[in-house]
C-alpha positions in Angstrom: 254.2 140.2 80.8 255.0 141.8 77.4 253.6 144.9 76.0 249.7 144.4 75.4 249.9 140.6 76.5 246.0 140.5 77.3 244.9 143.3 75.5 241.2 142.9 74.2 240.6 139.9 76.5 237.1 141.4 77.1 235.9 138.3 79.3 238.8 138.3 81.7 236.9 139.2 85.1 239.6 139.1 87.9 243.5 139.1 87.8 246.0 138.2 90.6 249.2 140.2 90.0 250.9 139.3 93.7 253.7 137.6 92.3 254.2 140.0 89.3 257.3 142.4 89.5 257.4 144.2 86.1 255.1 144.5 82.8 255.0 146.0 79.6 252.6 148.8 78.6 249.1 148.5 78.4 248.9 144.7 79.2 245.3 144.8 80.2 244.1 147.4 77.8 240.5 147.0 76.7 239.9 144.0 79.1 236.3 145.8 79.6 235.4 142.7 81.7 238.0 142.9 84.3 236.3 144.0 87.4 239.2 143.4 90.0 243.1 143.4 90.2 244.9 142.2 93.3 248.1 144.2 93.6 250.8 144.3 96.3 254.2 146.3 96.9 255.7 144.0 94.5 253.6 144.9 91.7 255.4 147.7 89.5 252.6 149.3 87.6 253.2 150.3 83.7 252.3 152.7 81.3 248.5 152.3 80.3 248.5 149.0 82.4 244.7 149.1 82.7 243.4 151.7 80.2 240.0 151.5 79.2 239.4 148.2 81.5 236.3 147.6 83.5 237.9 147.9 87.0 235.4 149.2 89.7 237.7 149.5 92.7 241.5 149.5 93.2 244.2 149.6 95.9 247.4 150.8 95.1 250.5 149.7 96.5 252.9 151.3 94.2 256.2 152.9 96.0 257.2 155.6 93.4 254.5 156.6 91.1 251.4 156.1 89.4 252.6 156.0 85.6 251.2 157.9 82.7 247.6 156.8 81.7 247.5 153.7 84.2 244.1 153.8 84.8 242.7 156.0 82.0 239.4 155.8 80.7 238.1 153.3 83.4 234.6 154.2 83.2 233.4 151.8 85.8 236.1 152.9 88.4 234.6 154.3 91.5 237.2 154.1 93.9 240.9 154.4 94.2 243.0 153.7 97.7 246.7 154.6 97.5 248.3 152.9 100.3 252.0 153.8 100.1 253.7 157.3 99.9 254.2 157.6 96.4 255.5 161.0 95.1 254.0 161.3 91.6 250.6 160.8 90.0 251.6 160.6 86.1 250.1 162.1 83.1 246.6 161.2 82.6 246.6 158.5 85.0 242.8 158.7 85.9 241.7 160.7 83.1 238.1 159.9 81.8 237.3 158.0 85.0 234.1 159.3 84.7 232.4 157.0 87.6 235.7 158.0 90.0 233.8 159.3 93.4 236.7 158.8 95.7 240.3 159.1 95.7 242.6 160.1 98.7 245.9 161.5 97.4 248.7 161.2 100.1 250.6 164.0 101.5 253.9 162.4 99.9 252.9 163.1 96.4 254.7 166.2 95.0 253.6 166.1 91.6 250.5 165.7 89.8 250.6 165.2 86.0 248.7 167.1 83.3 245.3 165.5 82.8 245.6 163.3 85.5 241.9 163.8 86.5 240.7 165.2 83.5 237.0 164.1 82.9 236.5 162.5 86.0 233.0 163.7 86.0 231.9 162.1 89.5 234.3 163.6 91.7 233.2 165.9 94.1 235.9 167.2 96.1 240.0 167.1 96.1 242.2 168.0 98.3 245.7 168.8 96.9 248.8 167.2 99.0 250.8 169.9 100.8 253.9 168.8 99.0 252.7 170.0 95.8 254.1 173.3 94.6 252.1 173.5 90.9 248.6 172.5 89.7 249.4 171.4 86.0 247.4 172.1 83.0 244.1 170.2 82.7 244.6 168.4 85.9 241.0 168.5 87.2 239.6 169.8 83.6 235.8 169.0 83.2 235.4 167.4 86.7 231.7 168.4 86.0 230.5 167.9 89.8 233.5 169.0 91.6 232.4 171.3 94.1 235.1 171.7 96.7 238.8 172.4 96.3 241.3 172.4 99.0 244.7 173.9 98.1 247.7 174.1 100.5 250.2 177.2 101.4 252.9 175.3 99.1 251.2 175.8 95.9 252.7 178.7 94.1 251.1 178.0 90.4 247.9 177.0 89.1 248.6 176.5 85.3 246.1 177.0 82.3 242.9 175.1 82.5 243.8 173.4 85.7 240.3 173.5 86.9 238.3 174.7 83.6 235.2 173.4 83.0 234.3 172.7 86.7 230.7 173.7 86.2 229.7 173.1 89.7 232.7 174.4 91.6 231.3 176.4 94.8 234.2 176.6 96.9 238.0 177.0 96.6 240.2 177.2 99.7 243.4 179.1 98.7 246.6 179.9 100.5 247.0 183.5 102.1 
């Protein structure tokens, strides 16, 4: 599928990508009616693939990374399940997913990009995977109801504004 192939198809509700291998950037951008997508281990996610879509829940089977801005601005996205041992969550991958309440980040993740969860206003707790050594700038910026953060022993650096504007933060567990 070419870049922005289905951009703005607002009546599109479901997509089955089980046979798809590669796509261009922002293929389903602004598909506000898109509520569900079927992905497999063979589906390679791309830059901004579902940005500003209407997805509500997604099961990710990507093997390496969640690309930059892949699910950014999916305002109705509430739940994300990552089913494989990915190593990276890209810059802004879930930024402005204001309804996101649940995501379990596998321990295989070694890098979470800047702004990855910026503006995820419904995310209440997060456990940083044990392989992460640095928390990048603005990673959890403006996660308004974030109350609890567990930071593993491997983290040696928390960069600027990583948790800024987390107004309801009550508990931080940091390494010794």
